[in-house]
C-alpha positions in Angstrom: 0.0 0.0 0.0 1.3 3.5 -0.9 0.5 6.5 1.4 0.6 10.1 0.2 1.3 12.9 2.8 0.7 16.4 1.6 2.2 19.5 3.2 3.4 22.9 2.1 6.0 22.7 4.9 7.9 19.5 4.4 11.2 19.8 6.4 14.1 18.6 4.4 17.8 18.7 5.4 18.4 22.3 4.4 15.0 23.7 3.3 11.2 23.5 3.3 9.4 21.7 0.4 5.9 22.2 -0.8 4.5 18.9 -2.2 4.0 15.3 -1.3 5.9 12.6 0.6 5.2 9.0 -0.6 5.5 6.1 1.8 5.5 2.4 1.0 6.5 -0.7 3.1 7.6 1.6 6.0 10.0 3.6 3.9 10.1 7.0 2.2 9.3 6.0 -1.4 9.9 9.5 -2.8 8.9 13.2 -2.9 7.0 15.0 -5.6 5.7 18.5 -6.3 2.7 16.9 -8.0 0.2 14.4 -6.8 0.7 10.9 -7.9 -1.6 7.8 -7.3 -1.7 6.5 -3.8 -4.0 4.3 -1.7 -4.5 6.8 1.0 -3.7 10.5 1.7 -3.1 12.7 4.7 -3.4 16.4 4.2 -1.2 18.4 6.5 -1.3 21.7 4.6 -0.3 24.6 6.9 1.6 22.2 9.2 5.2 21.1 9.3 6.0 17.6 8.2 9.3 16.6 9.8 11.5 13.6 10.4 10.6 12.0 13.7 12.8 13.1 16.6 15.5 10.7 18.1 16.2 11.2 21.8 19.4 9.4 22.8 19.3 10.5 26.5 16.1 10.4 28.5 15.3 8.9 31.9 11.5 8.7 31.4 8.4 10.8 30.9 4.7 11.0 31.6 5.2 9.7 35.1 7.0 6.6 33.8 10.7 5.9 34.7 13.1 3.8 32.7 15.2 2.8 35.7 13.9 0.0 38.0 10.6 -0.2 36.2 8.7 -3.0 34.5 8.8 -3.5 30.7 5.3 -2.1 30.5 6.4 1.1 32.4 9.3 1.5 30.0 7.0 1.2 27.0 4.6 3.7 28.5 7.4 6.2 28.9 8.6 5.7 25.4 5.1 6.1 24.0 4.6 9.3 26.1 7.7 10.8 24.3 6.3 9.5 21.0 3.2 11.7 21.4 5.7 14.7 21.4 7.3 13.6 18.2 10.1 11.3 19.4 9.9 8.2 17.2 13.2 6.6 18.3 14.6 6.6 21.9 17.4 5.3 24.1 16.0 4.7 27.6 18.6 5.9 30.1 19.6 4.3 33.4 21.4 6.4 36.0 24.1 5.1 38.5 22.7 2.8 41.1 23.9 -0.4 42.7 25.1 -2.5 39.7 22.6 -5.2 40.4 19.8 -2.6 40.2 21.3 -1.3 36.9 21.3 -4.8 35.5 17.7 -5.3 36.5 16.7 -2.0 34.8 18.6 -3.2 31.7 16.7 -6.4 31.7 13.4 -4.5 31.8 14.4 -2.3 28.9 15.4 -5.5 27.0 12.1 -7.0 27.9 10.3 -4.0 26.5 12.4 -4.3 23.3 11.7 -8.0 23.0 8.0 -7.5 23.4 7.6 -5.1 20.4 4.9 -3.5 22.4 6.1 0.1 22.1 4.8 2.4 19.3 8.2 4.1 19.3 11.4 2.5 18.2 13.4 1.5 21.3 16.9 1.5 19.9 18.7 0.3 23.0 19.6 1.2 26.5 21.9 4.0 27.6 23.8 3.3 30.8 24.8 6.5 32.5 27.3 5.2 35.0 28.3 3.9 37.5 31.8 4.5 36.2 31.7 8.3 36.7 33.8 10.9 38.5 32.7 11.8 42.0 34.0 15.3 41.3 31.5 15.7 38.5 28.7 13.6 39.9 26.0 16.3 39.6 22.7 14.5 40.4 24.3 11.1 40.1 24.4 9.5 43.6 28.0 9.6 44.7 27.7 6.4 46.8 27.2 4.3 43.6 30.1 5.7 41.6 33.1 3.4 41.0 36.0 2.8 38.5 35.3 0.4 35.7 35.1 -3.2 37.0 35.6 -6.0 34.4 34.0 -8.5 36.8 30.8 -6.4 36.4 30.8 -5.2 32.8 32.2 -8.3 31.0 29.3 -10.6 31.9 26.7 -7.9 31.6 27.7 -7.0 28.0 28.0 -10.7 27.1 24.4 -11.2 28.2 22.8 -8.0 27.0 25.0 -6.9 24.0 22.1 -6.5 21.6 20.3 -4.2 24.1 23.1 -1.9 25.1 23.6 1.0 22.7 25.5 3.6 24.7 27.5 3.8 27.9 28.5 7.1 29.6 31.7 6.9 31.7 34.6 9.0 32.9 37.8 8.5 30.8 40.1 9.5 33.7 39.0 6.3 35.4 40.0 4.3 32.3 43.6 5.6 31.8 44.6 3.0 29.2 41.3 3.1 27.3 40.6 -0.6 28.1 36.9 -0.1 28.9 36.4 2.3 26.1 38.0 0.0 23.6 35.9 -3.0 25.0 32.7 -1.0 24.3 33.5 0.3 20.8 34.8 -3.0 19.6 31.3 -4.4 20.4 29.4 -1.5 18.7 28.5 0.3 21.9 28.9 4.0 21.9 31.4 5.1 24.5 30.5 8.5 25.7 32.6 10.5 28.2 30.4 12.2 30.7 30.2 13.2 34.4 33.9 13.5 34.0 36.8 15.5 35.4 39.0 14.4 32.5 41.9 16.4 31.1 42.9 16.6 27.4 45.2 13.5 27.6 42.3 11.4 28.9 39.9 12.6 26.2 42.5 12.0 23.6 43.0 8.4 24.8 39.3 7.9 24.7 39.0 9.2 21.2 41.9 7.0 20.1 40.0 4.0 21.5 36.7 4.9 19.7 34.8 7.4 21.8 32.9 9.8 19.6 30.3 11.5 21.7 30.4 13.5 24.9 27.5 13.4 27.4 25.7 16.7 27.9 28.5 19.1 27.3 28.9 21.8 30.0 26.8 19.8 32.4 29.2 17.9 34.7 32.2 18.2 32.3 35.6 19.7 33.3 37.2 22.8 31.9 40.7 24.4 32.0 42.6 23.8 35.2 45.9 25.1 36.5 48.7 23.4 38.3 51.7 25.6 39.4 50.6 28.1 36.8 50.4 25.7 33.9 47.0 25.4 32.2 45.5 22.1 31.0 42.5 21.8 28.8 39.5 19.9 30.2 36.6 18.1 28.6 34.9 21.2 27.1 38.1 22.4 25.3 38.9 18.8 24.2 35.5 18.4 22.5 36.0 21.7 20.7 39.5 20.7 19.6 39.0 17.0 18.6 36.9 16.4 15.5 36.2 12.8 16.7 33.7 14.1 19.2 30.0 15.1 18.7 28.7 17.3 21.4 25.4 16.3 23.1 23.6 19.3 24.6 20.5 19.5 26.8 18.5 22.0 24.8 15.6 22.5 27.2 16.2 26.2 27.5 17.4 25.8 31.1 20.6 23.8 31.2 22.4 26.0 28.7 21.7 29.6 27.8 21.2 30.4 24.1 24.6 32.1 23.9 26.4 28.9 24.9 24.3 26.8 22.4 25.2 29.2 19.7 28.9 29.1 20.6 28.9 25.3 20.6 27.3 25.2 17.1 29.7 27.8 15.8 32.7 25.8 16.9 31.5 22.2 16.2 29.2 23.0 13.3 25.6 21.9 12.9 26.4 18.3 12.0 28.4 17.7 15.2 25.8 18.6 17.8 22.9 16.5 19.1 20.1 17.9 21.2 18.6 15.7 23.9 16.0 16.1 26.7 17.8 14.3 29.6 14.2 14.2 30.8 13.1 12.7 34.1 10.0 10.5 34.5 8.2 13.7 35.8 8.3 15.3 32.3 4.8 15.9 31.2 3.3 15.3 34.7 2.1 17.4 37.6 4.7 15.9 40.0 6.7 18.7 41.8 9.2 16.6 43.8 10.6 13.1 44.1 13.6 10.8 44.2 15.5 9.3 41.2 18.1 6.6 41.8 18.6 7.8 45.4 18.7 11.5 44.6 16.0 13.9 45.8 14.8 16.6 43.4 12.3 19.4 43.1 10.7 20.9 40.0 10.7 24.6 39.7 11.3 27.2 36.9 10.9 24.6 34.3 13.7 22.3 35.4 14.4 19.5 38.0 16.9 20.7 40.6 18.5 19.4 43.8 16.6 20.5 46.9 19.5 22.9 47.8 19.4 24.3 44.3 23.1 23.7 43.9 22.7 21.8 40.6 20.2 20.5 38.1 19.0 16.9 38.3 17.6 16.6 34.8 15.1 18.2 32.6 11.3 18.0 32.1 11.6 18.6 28.4 10.2 16.7 25.5 11.3 16.6 21.8 9.1 19.4 20.7 10.4 21.7 23.5 14.0 21.1 22.1 13.0 22.2 18.7 11.1 25.2 20.0 14.1 26.3 22.1 16.6 25.9 19.2 14.4 27.9 16.8 12.9 30.6 19.1 15.7 31.1 21.6 18.8 30.3 19.6 17.7 31.6 16.2 18.3 28.4 14.2 16.4 27.8 11.0 13.9 25.0 11.4 15.7 22.5 9.1 18.9 23.0 11.1 17.1 22.6 14.4 15.5 19.4 13.2 18.9 18.1 12.1 20.1 18.3 15.8 17.2 16.0 16.9 17.0 13.7 13.9 19.7 13.3 11.2 22.6 13.8 13.6 21.6 11.2 16.2 20.6 8.8 13.4 24.0 9.1 11.9 25.7 8.5 15.3 23.6 5.4 15.8 24.0 4.2 12.2 20.3 4.3 11.5 18.6 4.9 8.2 16.3 7.4 9.8 16.3 11.1 10.5 15.7 12.6 7.1 12.7 12.8 4.7 14.7 11.1 2.0 14.0 8.2 -0.4 14.9 4.9 1.2 14.9 6.2 4.8 12.5 4.9 7.4 9.1 6.7 7.3 9.3 8.0 10.9 7.6 11.4 10.8 6.2 14.1 13.1 3.6 16.8 12.3 3.5 20.0 14.2 2.2 23.6 14.0 3.8 27.0 14.3 3.8 26.6 18.1 5.7 23.3 17.7 2.8 21.4 19.2 2.8 17.9 17.7 -0.5 16.7 16.3 0.4 13.5 14.4 3.2 10.9 14.5 4.1 8.1 12.0 6.4 5.2 12.7 7.4 3.1 9.7 4.7 4.8 7.7 1.9 3.9 10.1 0.1 6.7 11.9 0.5 5.8 15.6 -0.5 9.1 17.2 -2.9 11.8 16.2 -5.5 14.3 17.3 
């Protein structure tokens, strides 16, 4: 069956297109300025038709957590984000006792095995426990530890198809052994919550690391010892082309000026916007505990009760796009690239662009960036 989607605002990689998108067998079959035969049509004239968003860092949403939750809860959280345009997702697990992290991973794997989610669950993102206590942020310091082969070797052996990304601190892996172990198995090694210096980041890059977890959030900068300056994570990411910069573009974690600077230095193809959202995103909850860390919700963000740091965001994919366009001044196609084509390329997916042969994962939204309809593999799975 061939489906025809009409819009005068089809978001391509670098421009907007007025015409039709054709979908067949879950893929983009082509684009045309003129109507061609199809078995069904959706008319989205006046609305934006965009690639679906891909969130590679989120802890939950809609009141559903991805850590220590049942497969059905994981699915519910993914489908909540889908209603805001996120068609592909990496459920994220924060640092906790390793046995608890393993159980969370098993539940994410169960959700993936079930095929019950409307969204594409690409795989799990383990954020810890191999993180720096000096850059722990909202990660519970009691659970942080250097990489332990007795833990990670059997875990990866058992769950390899279900682990897509692992955030760790490179200074705790001075020879790059853990990083190399991950990248050789197709898992994205992502420095984050790290007090690393340039030499640590270079070792990580040489062993396959290619992404940094939420740049400027719990990442080191220039330090001095006896007057001599040493670059930190932030400067290393700017200097080393191997790294793509992940940013929390919720309009709270980073001011527009910093986002603009990151884009100016790295370029629009080397930046990925994420929510880093908590389970309370999209809910009325005002306080709670995540992986042993208490938080409060105020001023549009989750914070530690003493307000010394952020815990995570309450954003959704549509909020990221709105922030990038309205606050940072990006053209819409460029903003969409940060939440679609760029994460798709990092993950090696044939998604993220409205382009012939790519997966027909699509989002429809208005001038206020409110999502009305979502398609996954060409099938309308959410709509008003």
